[in-house]
VEXFIKOL-181899 format. One record per atom (N, C-alpha, C): x, y, z; chain; residue number from 1. Coordinates in pm, whole numbers. Atoms other than C-alpha are relative to their C-alpha. Example, Ala and Ser with C-alpha at 12.3 -4.5 7.8 and 13.67 -1.06 7.14 Angstrom:
! VEXFIKOL-181899
        X        Y        Z   lumke   bakol
       89     -119        0       A       1
     1230     -450      780       A       1
       90      120        0       A       1
      -82     -119       -6       A       2
     1367     -106      714       A       2
      -77      109       73       A       2
! end
This chain:
! VEXFIKOL-181899
        X        Y        Z   lumke   bakol
       76     -118        7       A       1
       11        4       -3       A       1
       62      114        2       A       1
     -100     -114       -4       A       2
      302      239       62       A       2
       47       38     -135       A       2
      -25      -24      139       A       3
      405      186     -293       A       3
      -98       77      -67       A       3
      115      -59       73       A       4
       68      289     -426       A       4
      -27      141       44       A       4
      -18     -151      -46       A       5
       70      601     -207       A       5
      107       96      -60       A       5
     -129      -46       43       A       6
      415      696     -323       A       6
      -36       16     -168       A       6
       26      -50      153       A       7
      304      663     -702       A       7
     -125       64      -14       A       7
      102     -110        1       A       8
      -16      868     -640       A       8
       67      105        5       A       8
      -62     -118      -44       A       9
      212     1128     -484       A       9
       84       59     -131       A       9
      -81      -44      109       A      10
      451     1112     -792       A      10
      -95       28     -128       A      10
       72      -26      111       A      11
      158     1126    -1046       A      11
      -66      139       31       A      11
       51     -127      -33       A      12
       22     1440     -871       A      12
       99       89      -31       A      12
     -105     -111       20       A      13
      356     1619     -889       A      13
       16       -6     -133       A      13
      -23      -16      136       A      14
      377     1547    -1252       A      14
     -113       24      -72       A      14
      107      -44       52       A      15
       36     1634    -1332       A      15
      -34      161        4       A      15
      -18     -124       13       A      16
      147     1981    -1343       A      16
       88       56     -115       A      16
      -96      -49      137       A      17
      251     2180    -1679       A      17
      128       46       42       A      17
     -109      -66      -33       A      18
      486     2401    -1488       A      18
      114      -85       71       A      18
      -94      118      -67       A      19
      652     2112    -1277       A      19
       79      -67     -135       A      19
      -47       50      108       A      20
      696     1926    -1617       A      20
      107       92      -59       A      20
      -62     -112       58       A      21
      846     2263    -1774       A      21
      148      -30       88       A      21
     -107      -16      -83       A      22
     1094     2271    -1485       A      22
       90     -158      -12       A      22
      -58      144       43       A      23
     1187     1885    -1555       A      23
       76        5     -124       A      23
      -55        0      136       A      24
     1239     1943    -1907       A      24
      134       93       15       A      24
     -108      -96        6       A      25
     1445     2253    -1850       A      25
      132      -56       72       A      25
     -122       74      -62       A      26
     1682     2067    -1593       A      26
       56     -113      -68       A      26
      -55       91       76       A      27
     1715     1801    -1836       A      27
      104       33     -102       A      27
      -93      -86      102       A      28
     1868     2045    -2081       A      28
      121       54       54       A      28
     -100      -90      -53       A      29
     2065     2244    -1837       A      29
       92      -59      105       A      29
      -51       70     -102       A      30
     2169     1978    -1578       A      30
      -23       67      157       A      30
       18      -74     -139       A      31
     2169     2254    -1274       A      31
      -53      135      -29       A      31
       13     -116       -1       A      32
     2001     2564    -1237       A      32
      -53       64      141       A      32
       55      -59     -131       A      33
     1908     2821     -950       A      33
     -154       15      -25       A      33
      133      -29       16       A      34
     1549     2922     -883       A      34
      -29      101      -69       A      34
       14     -136       71       A      35
     1615     3260    -1023       A      35
      -26      -30     -162       A      35
      -27       44      137       A      36
     1735     3096    -1354       A      36
     -129      -61      -33       A      36
      113       70       29       A      37
     1437     2867    -1357       A      37
     -131       78      -32       A      37
      130      -59       10       A      38
     1173     3094    -1298       A      38
       19      118     -111       A      38
      -23     -100      123       A      39
     1334     3363    -1565       A      39
      -56      -96     -138       A      39
       21       89      129       A      40
     1305     3079    -1817       A      40
     -120      -58      -21       A      40
      139       57        2       A      41
      960     2944    -1756       A      41
      -93      109       18       A      41
       95     -124      -30       A      42
      827     3312    -1693       A      42
      -85      -17      141       A      42
       68       10     -136       A      43
      693     3251    -1329       A      43
       69       37      107       A      43
      -78      -63      -94       A      44
      756     3414    -1021       A      44
       94      -95       76       A      44
     -108       66      -83       A      45
     1045     3333     -787       A      45
      -86      -97      114       A      45
       64       79     -120       A      46
      810     3220     -513       A      46
      -74     -131      -41       A      46
       72      120       65       A      47
      584     2999     -741       A      47
       94     -113      -24       A      47
      -94      103       35       A      48
      888     2832     -872       A      48
       68      -75       85       A      48
      -39       66     -106       A      49
     1014     2770     -541       A      49
      -70     -103       71       A      49
      130       78      -31       A      50
      670     2614     -455       A      50
       15     -142      -85       A      50
       -2      126       81       A      51
      705     2351     -749       A      51
      123      -80       26       A      51
     -145       69      -25       A      52
     1082     2272     -697       A      52
      -20      -73      124       A      52
       13       69     -140       A      53
      972     2193     -333       A      53
      -83     -130      -20       A      53
       65       96       20       A      54
      710     1964     -448       A      54
       78     -119      -77       A      54
      -93      105       67       A      55
      957     1785     -699       A      55
      106      -35       64       A      55
     -101       48      -97       A      56
     1204     1775     -419       A      56
      -71     -122       80       A      56
       69      106      -87       A      57
      955     1589     -186       A      57
      -38     -130      -71       A      57
       13      121       97       A      58
      877     1345     -459       A      58
      110      -83      -32       A      58
     -110       58       19       A      59
     1222     1259     -498       A      59
       54       19     -177       A      59
      -31      -17      155       A      60
     1255     1381     -881       A      60
      124      120        4       A      60
     -105      -81       -9       A      61
     1499     1672     -798       A      61
       64       20      119       A      61
      -99      -32     -120       A      62
     1782     1747     -557       A      62
       51      162        3       A      62
      -47     -127        5       A      63
     1957     2059     -457       A      63
      135      -18       63       A      63
     -133        5      -57       A      64
     2313     2149     -376       A      64
       48      187       14       A      64
      -43     -131       -1       A      65
     2443     2478     -244       A      65
      134       24      -27       A      65
     -117      -82       26       A      66
     2726     2679     -368       A      66
       17      114       28       A      66
       16     -135      -24       A      67
     2803     2963     -193       A      67
     -114       55       55       A      67
      133      -69      -30       A      68
     2506     3190     -179       A      68
     -103      -59      -78       A      68
      109       40       90       A      69
     2341     3012     -460       A      69
      -26     -166       18       A      69
       50       98       -6       A      70
     2119     2693     -461       A      70
      -35      -89     -131       A      70
       13       46      150       A      71
     2138     2469     -765       A      71
      -89     -115       12       A      71
      110      119       17       A      72
     1847     2224     -850       A      72
       47      -93     -134       A      72
      -10       91      119       A      73
     1900     1927    -1059       A      73
      -85     -128       17       A      73
       81      129      -11       A      74
     1727     1603    -1148       A      74
       78     -131       65       A      74
     -102      119      -76       A      75
     1854     1301     -909       A      75
       12      -91     -109       A      75
      -57      102       98       A      76
     2029     1040    -1069       A      76
      -81     -121       16       A      76
       66      129       11       A      77
     1796      754     -950       A      77
     -139       14      -41       A      77
      119      -18       89       A      78
     1506      896    -1162       A      78
       14      -70     -128       A      78
       11      109      116       A      79
     1420      623    -1421       A      79
       35       67     -116       A      79
      -42      -21      139       A      80
     1591      651    -1764       A      80
     -107       -4      -87       A      80
      122      -21       82       A      81
     1250      567    -1902       A      81
      -78      105        7       A      81
       80      -95      -36       A      82
     1083      833    -1750       A      82
       59      121      -48       A      82
      -68     -127       10       A      83
     1349     1078    -1829       A      83
      -20        9     -194       A      83
        4       12      131       A      84
     1298      957    -2206       A      84
     -123       55      -57       A      84
      129      -34       38       A      85
      928     1019    -2212       A      85
      -10      123       20       A      85
       19     -127      -20       A      86
      980     1374    -2082       A      86
       76       62     -118       A      86
      -86      -70      118       A      87
     1224     1450    -2359       A      87
      -79       -4     -121       A      87
      108       15      119       A      88
      974     1314    -2614       A      88
      -84      116      -26       A      88
      101     -118       13       A      89
      755     1589    -2530       A      89
       71      132      -11       A      89
      -40     -117       -9       A      90
     1010     1858    -2539       A      90
       -8      108     -122       A      90
! end
């Protein structure tokens, strides 16, 4: 039952166009700050941060701090098949 709940959570996270745009962008760019992502998808900094938090909580993205910047990236354990599917719709 736990796996089913996680799967539902993942589908809910992916059921948003802006979060999919963020994932596609991170596939192309490797790592970006919230500001860079928000500029490229034309979304406010605050909304972008919220979407990134959801993607982080579901295990799609991680982050790393470098100085004063926090960089977001797609986690290496995200399925290669899933990534191919996202690229297909890029």
